[in-house]
N, C-alpha and C positions, 0 to 999 in steps of 0.2 A: 424622477431619479436619476442624477448623471450618470450614465455609463458609455462606453463603447459602442455605437451603433454597429449593427451586422446587416449582413446581405441577405435579403428575403426575394427568391426568385419565383414570379408567376408564369405560368406556363398555360396560355389557351388558343383556341385562336379564332375565339371571338372577343372582339375588339369591348364589347359591352359589358362581358362578363370580367374582363381585364380590370376595368373600369368600376367595377363593382366592387371587386377584391381591395383595389386599392384604397375606394371610400372606405370601406371595413378596418382595413390594416394601418391605416394613415397614423390613428392615437396611440400606435404601439411606440412611436417614433425611433422605427427602424428605416435604414436603405430599401424601397422595393425597386427591384429590379423586372423589368418586363420582356416576356419572349411569347412571340405570336406562333410559334410552332416549337417541334423537337428539335431539329435541325438547328433553329436559333438557341434554345436552349443551351444546346451543347456547345456551341460558339461561345457563349455566356460564360459556362464553366470553367471553360480551359483558360479566358480570362480575368474573371472575379473568383475570389472566394465567398464563398455561398453555405450559409447557416442552413436554412430549411429551403425546401421545394416544394412548393404548392403547384400540385399539375392535374390537369384534366385529363380524366380516362379515355374518351372519345375524341379523338383528334386526328384528322385525314394525314396520310403517306406514312406518318411516325404516331402512333399512338401513347397513352401514358405508361402502359406494359413494356412495351417496347422500350421507350425511353429511360423507364427505371432500368432496365436490364444493361442497357449500354453506360448507363452513367455507372452501375455498381461493378461493371467490368474493368473501369479505372482504378488505378491502387488509390490515387488521390479523394474518390468520392464515395469508398465502400462504408464511412459512416455517416455521410451526409443523410439528413433525415428529409424524408419524401412523406407528404400528404398527398390522398390521392380525392379528388373531388368528383364526383360521380351522380349525371344527371338523370340515370335509369337504374332501377332495382338492380342491387349486386346480389349475386347468390353467393351462398359460403363458398362454394370452386373459386370464382371469381376474389373473393376475399384474399382466400390460401394462395391464389396465384398472385395476387397482389405482393402481400408479406413474402412470399419467396421472391420475388423481383426486390426486393427489400423497402416496401411500404412501411411506415411506422404507425398510419392509421386511415381512417377512411372520413369523408365529411359529404354526407347526401346534399343535393338541391333538393328545395331550398335551403341557401346556407344560411346559418343562424348565425349572425353576427357576432355574438357573444361568444359563443362556444368558439367559432374560429379562431377570434381575438386571442382566446383562452390558450387555443392546442398550438398557435403561434408563439406565444408569449414563454410557453413554457420549455418548448424545443429550442427556443434565442436562448434562454437562460442557461439550461443545458449546455449551450454551444460555447456560451460566454465564460461557462465556470469550466468546460472542459479546455479552451484554451489558456485559461488563467495556470490549471494545473500544469498542462505543458510547457508554460514559460516558467512555471517554478521548478519545473522538473529540468528543463535546459537549464537554468541556473545554476541548478546543482551540478548535474553533469558537465557544465563548466568549471565548476569548481574542482571537482574531481579530477579533471583534465589537467589543471593547473596544478594540483598536486601533486598526480603523476609526473607531468614534465619537470616537476620539481627535484623529484626523486630520481627522473632518469637522468638527470642534471648531476645529481648527487653521486649515481652510479659510476655516471663517465669520470667523475673527478676520482672516484675510488680508484675504479680500471687502470685510469694513467698512474695513480700512486702505484698500485699494483705491477705496472709494465715495468717501471723504476726498479722496482723490486728492492728496496731500502729494505737489507736487512736489519739496520741500525733501530728500527721502532718494533719494538718488543711489547709498548705499553697498551693500552687499551683491548681491543677486539681483534689485534692482529697478531699473526706468529708468524716464525718462518723456520726453515728446520733445513737439514742437509744430511744427504744420504751418501756412504760411499759405496758406489756400485760394485766395485771390486773385493773389498771386503763384507760388506754388507752391515757397518756400523752406521749409526743413526747418532744425529744430535738434532735438540730441540730446544729452542729458547724457551724464555719463560711465558711468553705470549701464547706458544703452542701449546704449552702443557693449561693454560687457563683456559681454553678455547676447549679442551677435550678434558677438562673437569678430573685430573688427574697432578700429581706432584712426582717431581724428582725421585723424593725418598720412597716412595711405595710403589712406582710403575717403571718399567723397564722397556725400553722402547727398541722394537724388534718386530718385525713383520706381522708375525700371528699376534701378537696384543696389539699393534695398532689396527689389523683388521677387526679385531675382538670390540673396538670402539666404534664401528663404522657401523651404521644402518643397515640390515641384511638385504635390503631392496638395493643398496647402493655397492656395495661391496665388489660387483663387477667392473665398476669403475674404476677400483683401485688396480684389476687385472688388467683392465684396457690399456691403463695407461703404461705400465709395465711393459703390454705389448708394443705400444706404439713407440716408444723408446727404443724396445730392440731391433723396432724395422728400418732406425733412422731419424724418426720424429727428434725434434730438437727443443721443441715448446709445445705445454700441454695445460687445457683449462678447462675445469669441470664444477660442477656443483654438485654437493652432496651434503650427507647428515650425520652426525655424531651422534652416539646414545652414550650419555655418560654413565660412571658406574652409579649416580643415584636415580637413574633413568629419564632425566631431561632430554630431549629431545633438540639440538641445533641445528640451523642451517650454516654451512660453509660454502666459498668459494675457493678454490684453491690454483694457483699456479705454479708449474714447474719449467726447470729449464734445464737442459743437458750439458755436460761439458766433456768433451772428447778429446781422446790422445791425438798424436800425429797419426796415427794409421785409422781416425774416423770411429773409433771404439769408445762409446760411453764409459768413462770413469768416475761421474761424481753426477747427481740430482739435486739442486736447491730450489727451495720453492717456498713461497709465501701462501698461509691460509687467513681467509677473513673471515669473521662469525657476521652472516647477514642476517640472522633471525630475523630481527626488528624488520627490515627489509621488507623479509617476507610477510612476515603477520600484517605489516601495512597494505601490501598490495592485498592480502587475504579480506581486511578490512574495508577498503575501497571497493571489491568486487562484490564484496556484502551488501555495501552501501546504496550501488549502483543496482543490485536486483532490489532491493528493499524498495527502493524510490519506483521504480518500474511498477513492484505488485502493490503498493500503497496507491499509485495513481490508477491503475487498475481496477484495483477494490470500490475505490471510490465513486469510478465511474458506473460501475456495475451497482451498486447500492442505490444512487441520484436514479440510475436509468430503472430500478427495480422501484423505487417510490413512486416516481413519474405513472409508470404502469399500471401499478397496482392500487393506486390509492383512486375511491371511487366517492361520489358526493353528488348529492339530488342537483347542487346548482353549481353554477360556473365559478362563483364567488367563494364558495366554500370547497370547492376543489383546488383553485390555487390557491388558496392559503394553507391549506393543509400542506401541500407539495412544498411551498416555500417554508413552514411551522420545519417541517421533517428534515429539509434540507439544509435550515440554517441551526437546527440542533446537531447536525453531523457536522458543520462548518466550525462550531463551536467547541465542539470537544478536539475537533483538528488542530485548531488554533491551542489550545492548550498541550496537546501533546507535541506538539512543534516547539514550544516553549523550553520542555523537557527532552528534548532531541530526541524524541520515541521512545523515551524510556519506562513512560506510563504515565499516570494522573492519580491525582489526589481525589478521593471521592467526592470530598464535601467540595471541591471547587467544579465539578460536575455538577452537583447540586444548585451550587450558588448561581452557576450559568444559566441555569435552566429557571431560577427563580426571579432572576434579573427583569424579563420584561415585566412581572405581574404589579412590583412595588406593592406589597400587600401588607408591610409593618408588620403588627404582631398577631396576623392572623395564624403564621408557621412557625413551629417550633421545630429547631434540629438538634440531635443530641447522639453524640457517637464518637471513636476514635478517630485517629488519621489510618486512614487504608489507602495504598498505593495499589493499582490497578495495571494489569500487564494492558498495553495498548487495545488487542482486540477485545479485551474486555471491558474497556472504556466506551469505545464508540457504541458497542451492542449495549452497554447499560444506559448510556447517553439518550439515545433512541428510546429505551424501556421508559425511561425517567420523563422523557418530553410526552410520551403519549399518556402517561399517568397524571400531569400537570395539567394537558392540554383537556383532558377529560373531567378532571375535577372544575377548573375555569369553567367549562362549559355546562356543566351538569352535575357538579358537587360540591364539597364545602366552598372552594375557592370562587364558585359562583353568587354566594352571597357575602354581604358585611358579616353578618353573623358565624359564618363557618370559621370552621379552626381545622388544621392540619398538624400534626405531630409526624418527623420521621426520625426514625431512632436506625442505629445498626449499631452491629459487633461484627469482629472478624474472630473465629477460633477454629484453629486444625485444618488452617487452609481454606474455609468456607463462611462466606459473607452472607451475614442474614439481615435482609432490610424490612424493617417493621413501615407499612406505609397505614396511616390511621385519619379517617376524616371525621368528623361531627359537625353538628349546629348547622348544617346544611340543609337542602330539600329532602324530602322523604328518599329514599331507595329503595328501589325494587331489581331483581334479577333480572337482567337484559334477555330479550326474547333471541337475539342472534347476534353473532358475533360479528363486530365492522373490522376494518384494517388494521386499528391501533391495537385492539386487542389481540386480533391475530398473530401481528408483528410481534409484539411483546412476548406473548407465549413463545411464539416461534424461535425470537432470538435469545429468549432466555433458555428454554427448554434445551431446543435441539443445538445451538449455535454453543451455547457454554456449558450444556450438559446439568444446567441447576434445576429448578422450579419454581412457579408462578402461581400461587393459591390467592384465591379472592373470596370473602367473606361479605355478600351484599347486606348486610344492616339495614334496619331502618332508617338509623341515625347518621349510618354514613359507611361509606366502602371502607374495609380493611382487608388490605393485601399484603403479603409475606414474598417476597424475592429472596430465593436459595441461591447462590454464583460462586462457584469452586474458583479460587483466586490463583490456582497453578493449572496451567496446560494438561499435567498429566490427571486432574482427578476430573476434566471435562470429559465426561466419556458418555454417561446415561442419566438422566434424573432419577434421584432417590425416590424411595416410596414414600405419600402422600404423608403427614402427621397432620397433627392436630395443632393449633395454635396456644403457644404459652400462653398469649392475651386473651385467650376467647375460649373459656373452659365450657361454655355451654354448650358448643357443638363444632365438628370438625369443618375446616373449611371445604369450600365447594370449590370446583374449577370454576375457569371461567365458561360461560358459555355466550356471552355476547360481547 
């Protein structure tokens, strides 16, 4: 598969071992960078972007532990994956020390080529996906900056207009006013009344009534402005909030200028008020978007790292396939969510995406209404469905042509109920132990979503019921276990395997 090559740094003081690592890792198609000492490795790191570091624990001058500590001290390399190779028996204390220094894994000598390749491949792919997420994040940040620049440019033009203080502009979201400092009389134009949400017929303009329309936290702004003019200030500008009679809060920017007599005393203050509520809301949306992008990127990386660390398999190929399958399931649901601008995902689309790799024709029947899932619920449920499909394809109804699978769902009272029913496949027995797939399914549905997952290991095929809250406020704790409506003969057993 074509992909951008990443740099793998091999560190060992023995040329023969370095040559052996090169031969083992050559088929990965990555760039292999050689360093014969810890100091040489540090020089390479400062000049080259490295995805994974393979380092020998025992080296003269600067051993693997010391090198790892120095690498982790540099901000650029705090997330770089490091794998230690040890030719001696490593104690638990040494392992803990290695992990504290920043190692992500150990490889004993003699090195098993397949194991070493698999580990390097996994961390290389994780590095590539991390960089891809960073690029996407950067693109989004660039867009936010561009829009912010447009907004700032628009604000600058608006301020220029305010400085001209054209009292003739009374339409739209601008208003003008005039205050006779001596008599206390006020004059508002139509735009000013509109901003404050009042009418000339029902509102008398005076200091007490104007103050009553200001947000309590911004009343001091009015007092401060009056104090500044009394001190000799000739112009004043501030942002404040108004509270309309119907309770709506609006953001405004006000500019005011004083007129003085021949003795320098203030006799009149005139000003312009501009409603900037939409601008404020746009700024809040942009800030929220930036925080969400950062949060999503961190969550995706954390989930991918958890998958890599927790997946177990008896063979290297099975391990790699399991990790790739789970990460691909996560990538598929991210694609669906991105198309909806992260507003949510339809359950039927999640199921279709998981069905796509199997091409099983008439073996599967789906039945259920359109159900919109929150982004967090969609991500978690997609991984749970992936585990069910994967297990069925390996051991259940989807492993044979005679097997049948029915998936039905319904939503009622903010609770999604999904029934997974297999038949016609190999005889089914209750598993003796829990695998990662079952454990992750239970943990995700019950702990993360506050739902429940119940299994009935029937001889003719697995019957599974997932109950998932559709709103965040209901996802607190799993409800009490109940019997299947579709299985009146016995209560469901919670998964033990």
